[in-house]
N, C-alpha and C positions, 0 to 999 in steps of 0.2 A: 502443428504449425499454427502460430497465432501472431498477429501483431497488435502492439499495444500503444496506446496514446493517452498520456496523463494530461489533466487539466484541472483547474481550480485552485492553483497556487496564487500567491500574491503578497501584498505587504499588509500586515495586520499588527494592531497594538496588542501588546502583552494583555492577556486575559480574554482576548477575542476568540473567534472561532472561525473554522474553514472546513469546507468539505471538498476533499480531493477526489476526483474520478479517474478511472482507468477504463477506457473503451477498448474493447477487443474485436478484432475482425474475425470472420469466420463463423461457422455454426456449431462448432464444438468447444464452446467456451465453458460449458458444464462439466467437461472432462479434465479440466485443468485446476490443480491447486494453485492459489495466488498468494502473493505476499506484497508488502510494502516495505521498502528500505529507504534510508536517508543518508546522505553524504554531505558533511560540512566541509568547507575548504581546509586543506591539511589534515584531514581526518580520514579514518578508514570508513567504508561504507558500514553502516549498522542496521541491524534488524529493528523493524518498528511493529509490525503486526502480520499474521498469516491467517489465512481461511482455507478450509478444505473445499473441494469441488462441490460438495453438497451444500456448503454454507452452514452445516450444523456444527462445525468444530472450529474454534478460533483460539488464538493465542496472542499475547501482547508482551512487548518489552516492558521491563519494569519502569522505565522512564515515562511511559505513556499510559500505564495502567490507570483507570478511573478518568482518563482524559480523552482516550482514543477509542473509537469504535469502528471495527472493519465490517463490512457487510458486502453482499453480491446480489445482483439481480441477473440470474442466468438467462431469463427471457429476453433481457435487453443487452446482454453480453457486457455488463459493466459492473466494475468492482468499486466500492467507495471506502474512503477513510474520512471519518468524522473526527476532527481534532477540536476539542474544546479548552477553555483556560490556557491558550498557547503561552509560551514562554520564550524568551530570547534563546534558550538552549535548543528550541525547537527549529532554529532557523538552518536550513539546509535544502539541498536539492532532494526531492522525493521521487523515487522510482518504484514502479510496479513491476512485478515479475510473475512468470508463470511457469509451471511445469505440469506435463501431462501425467496423470494419475489413474490408476485402475481403481484404487481404494476411494471411496467417497468421503472417508473420515481422515486420511492421512494429511498432515501438513509439516512444513519444515521451516526452521529459522535461520539456516545456513544459506548464504548467498550463493555459494557454489552449487547448490543443488538445483537451482533454477536454470532453465533453458532459455528463456525468452524475457526480454527486457524492453521498456519503453525508454524514451529519451529523458524524461524527468520533467517535473514542474517545480519551480522554485517557491519555497516558503520563506518569507522574511518577517521576523517577529520584533518589532521595535521595543525598546525599554521603556 
């Protein structure tokens, strides 16, 4: 059981950067695999990045490879998504998600595999 709260979104010009944060409640954050997803109006929710519970395994959607960097600080119960060189196509509501994991290296890219979701933080990139 974990509660998630995203922050760090906002309005940014194309080419700019943002760091999104996902703060988790509780003391078992290190036992959850985490992911970032985004959803633009009229579109399906899509995978952005994922990180294993240990933080040693990560994966990214092709659309953000080289521009996005997912990380976590288990001591602070926080996950981050650093987004650089933002593009208008990155405009979306960004959600963090969590699922309890036994393996410290397992991660998922499918949204249906995650059990807990935050309410999202809006990222808007102007042209």
